[in-house]
Structures are given as structure tokens and as C-alpha cells.
C-alpha positions, 0 to 999 in steps of 0.5 A: 224652379223657385218654391213658395215658402209657408211663411209667405215672405220673400225668402220663399222665392228662389231665383232660377239662375240657369234660366236667367242666364239663358234669358241674358243671351238676349242682352248679350246680343243687344250690347254686342251690337250696340258696342260696335255700333257706338264705337264705330258709327260716330267716327265713320260719320265724322270722316264722311262729313269732313270729306263733304264739308272740306274735301279731305279725310278727317285725318288729314283735317286733324293734322291741318286744322283740328278745330274743324273736326269740332264743326262737324260734330253737330251733323254726327249728332243729328244722324245719331239722334234721328235713329233714336227718334225712330226708336223713341216712337217704335219702343212703346209700340212694340212693347204694347203689341207684344203684351197682347200677342199670343203665339205657340212660341210666346208673346215676346219670342216672335219680335225677338226672332224677326228683329234679330234676323233683319238687324243681322243682315243689315249691320255689315252693310254699314261699314261697306257703304262707309268704305265706298263714301256712300253716306246715303246708303250708310245712313239708311242701313244704320236706320234699318238696324236701329229700327229692328233692334227696337223690335228686338229690344223691348220684348227681349228685355220684357222677357225677364220680368215676365217670368221672374217674381218682383222681389227677384228682379234686381237679382235677375237684372244684375245677372242678365246685365253681366251677360250683356257686358260679356257681349260688349267685352267681345266687341271691345276685344275686336276694337283692340285688334282691329283698330279703327284709328289705323283705318282712319289715319291711313291714306285713302288707297291704303285703307283696308275694308276688312279692318272695319268689316270684320267686327260688324260681321262677327257681331251679326253672327253672334247675335243670331247665335244668341237669339237661337240659344234663347229660342231653343232654351226658353219656352215662354208659355210653359214657364209662365204657367209653371211659375204663376204661383211664384208670380202671384206671391211676388205681386204681394211683395212688391216694394211699393207702398200703393198696391198695383191694380190693372182694373183701376186707374193708376194711383196718383202716388204710383204715377208720380213715382213713375214720372220721377224715375223716368225724369231722372233716367232721361237726365242720366241717359243724356249723360251716359249716351253723350259719352258713349256717342263721342268718347271714340272721337274725343280719344282720336281727335282730342287726346290724339291717341289710338282707338285701342285706348278707348277699347281698353277703357271700355274693358276697364269700365265693363269689369267695373260694371260687372262688379257693380251688377254683382253686388248692386242687389246686396247693397240694395238689400241694406240701403234700398233700391232708391239709395243704391241708385243715388249712390251710383249717380254720385260715384259716376259724377265724381269720375266725370268731375275728374275727367274735366281736368284731363288733357292730351299728354303730348308724348308721341308713342304711336306709329301715326304720331299718336299720344299716349293714352292718359292713365286718369281716364281709366279711373274715370272708367272705373268710377263711372262703370261701377256707379252706373251699374248700380243705377241700371241694376235697380232702375228697371226693376223699380219701373216695372214694379209699378205694373202687373204682368199684363203690362210689363211690355208697356212699362218696359216701353216707358222705361226705353222711351225715356232712355231713347228720347235722351239719346235723341236730344243729347247728341245733337245738343252736345254737337251744337255745344261743341260747335259753339264752344270750340272745345272737347272739354264740353263733353265731360262738363256736359255729362257731369252736370247732367248726372248731378241734376239727375241725382237731385231729381231722383233723390228728391222726388222718388217716394212711395217706397216700402219701409221694409226691405224685400229680397233684392240681389245678394251678388252672385250667391245664387250661382250655387245650388238651383232648384 
């Protein structure tokens, strides 16, 4: 456990790495499920809408009239956005409720356990209903999963700042994000061996349910296991009592100039800083989610490559992200969290700028006439993965820096309300642009423009930062001796 130094500075606080990694099991479950959901569901929707509108599968449509694939993307976007709209409403509610909850197992744990249980049960029904060509059942199950994952997500993320002093939250955020990316990597490996494109390109009678069902079942089982590990090892109430002195010291060392006082109205300087961060976050999540939602369809229907290429791209981006999370705090120590985020946005923009010039290779290499996966896309994945890791590592700690421990759930709700509102708008907007432009290149162009806008807003409007640096993360240095 962290000790308070006699000098009373940030050097007297030390992150409990073992405990932080255990909290990371919550994020492991979140990103595992999210990776499966984002990799499979948009293509499910594309195929099922192709059948409704044109009477044939998306594979047949791609072979005969590929332009019409773009015409169904706005419908895909609407369905993906509707789930996010429900989440936008529920995230702040669950955040505020968990702030006020008091139980023998803590204030966050009841929501984590209930959300995990229902989501894990409902998730495997999504591919089952798709296989049966039942769009209503599939969409309902997607909605159930999203709603209860929101019950899980906000309290799970708020758990870290609940029991981590403010100066150490960037370090802790990096570690739990690494745990989350390990979860995403598990889902990605499943996609390499269980190719969605093999299922989509097969004739109806040759489609095998197990190819698309196994990833969803494994995700559900592992999410339950991760929640059980979290529940068995993290005793919220006891930990909060044990480290109350460290949390109090962390309040004194917050990286904002205007002190936080929950008994008074929020100062104008803090409010303006919060709004600037959330506004920039809205824009970068519009970009991030657009790519996450449509990259699978971009690979299958535009690049005409195997879906395994998407999964390898995800692994490449994930490895770059892990590197980014590992060193983001050290960078923030030297240049501050603000300029770390701005640098990450610029690096990601450069990657997406290159993506605007990528075209299908035209060299058939797969058994279904699939083209080779363009190697430049992997460079895009590396740049974007590393850059956005710098952004995500420092942005959430900056938001919860603006509140005391009494309102962490509420401010976590603000953070996720901005991200989920972006994810509500962007699939519909980009789907409409696909429909109007008739080109898949609208994806990287759209994403790059949004990142440039986000960087501009963040760099110019985020102020009120302390001049002196606090102890952020120093990579994985804390993986050594623990207290």
C-alpha cells in the first residue's frame, strides 16, 4: 500500500500495482466483449439488411453489385447508434446511483455483478438470431447486452479512481488499459481462427453456426470469470478505509490550479476545462468509433480481403497501444498530460491521413477470390494504436481530477456520456456519407478530419493546468517492488 512521505509531496505516494492489475480484470471483460461486438455485429447487420432490401446475401451482392453494399450502411449505423443512445442515457444514471450506493460489498460491485450476469447470458443469442435471419431477435439481444454493459461499465471504470490517489491515476489507468487490451487480444485471436468472412462468403446451406457462435460464448464465459476475480480480490470498503490518508494527500496534489470543493459550486475555470475536455473527447470518439464500427466492412467489402486481416490489424494496433499505455505517463511527466494528449491526436491523424490513399491490391490470394491485405494498413494501425493510447491514458484522469471522491461515478458518467453520444451520432452520420458519396474512402477522410478538429479544440481550450508536474506514470516501473 502507498505510504505518505514526510515531505508531503507526490513522491510519498506509491501505486499498488498488484491491486491495480486486479481492478484491470473489469476492463479485461469490457474490452473482450466490446471487441467481439464491434468486429462481428456490423457485418451481421450488413448481411441481414442486404437480404431484406435485395433478397440476397451480402456476399452475393458484393459479387454482383458491390455499390449497393454502401446503401445499407446507413441502416447499420442507425442500429449501432440506437444501442449507444440508450447507453448515453443510462451511463450518468448508473454513475450517480453507484456514488450513493452503500452495501457490504461496496458501492460499485453490485452493479458490476448484475451487469455481467445479464450481459453474459444475452450475448451468445446475438449470432444465434442472426444465423436464423431473425433481425428483431438479434437487435433486441444487442440492446440488452449494451444496456447491462452500461450498468457494468461506469461503476467498473470508477472503481480505479475510487481507490487511487489523484497523482497516480495516469499510471493506474495505463495498467488497467493494458489489461483491457489483453482482453481485446483474446477476442482478436478468436477472429483469426474463426473467420467471419468464411461464414459470410459461404452459401446459405454451407454456413456453420459454430464459426460465429464460439467467439460470443467464450467472451461471455471469460467476462464472468473476470468479474468473479474482481469480486473475490477487491474489497471496496476495506481498501477505501485503509488508504483514506493517501486519497486526502492526492486531493492536495491534484494537477489543476483551482481547488476542488464539493460543498461549493464548481468554479468557472474548472467547468470550462471540463467542457473543453469533453468537447474534444466527443470529436475523437466520433473518429475512433467510426473506424471501429466500419473497419470490418471496409476490409471485407472495399479491400475485399479476408476478415482475418482485420484481426491481425487489431493485434498490431493493440500492441502499439500497450506500448503507448506503458510510456504515456513518462511522457506526461515531461510535457504534461495536455501535451501528451495533443501529441497522441497528431500521431493518430498522420496514420489516418495515410489511410486515405489505400486502395484494394487487386491480387487475388484467398480461396474465395479475396485480395491481399495492403501492408500500409498495418502502419496506420501502429500509428493510430500508439497515438490513441496516449490520449486515452491521460484523458480520463484529467476528468476525474476535477471532482472529489464523492462524485467520481458522476464524473465518470460525464466522460462516458461524451464518448457514447459520439458513438450515437457517428455511425448514422458516416453511414449517410457512405450513401451519398458512394465511396468507402469516406471512412478515413471522415476520421482524419474529426481528429484534426479534436486536436484543435483540446490544444486551444484546455487550460487551468498546474505549472509544476505531478507524479504521473513512469511506464511499468512499478512492476517491481510492491508495498
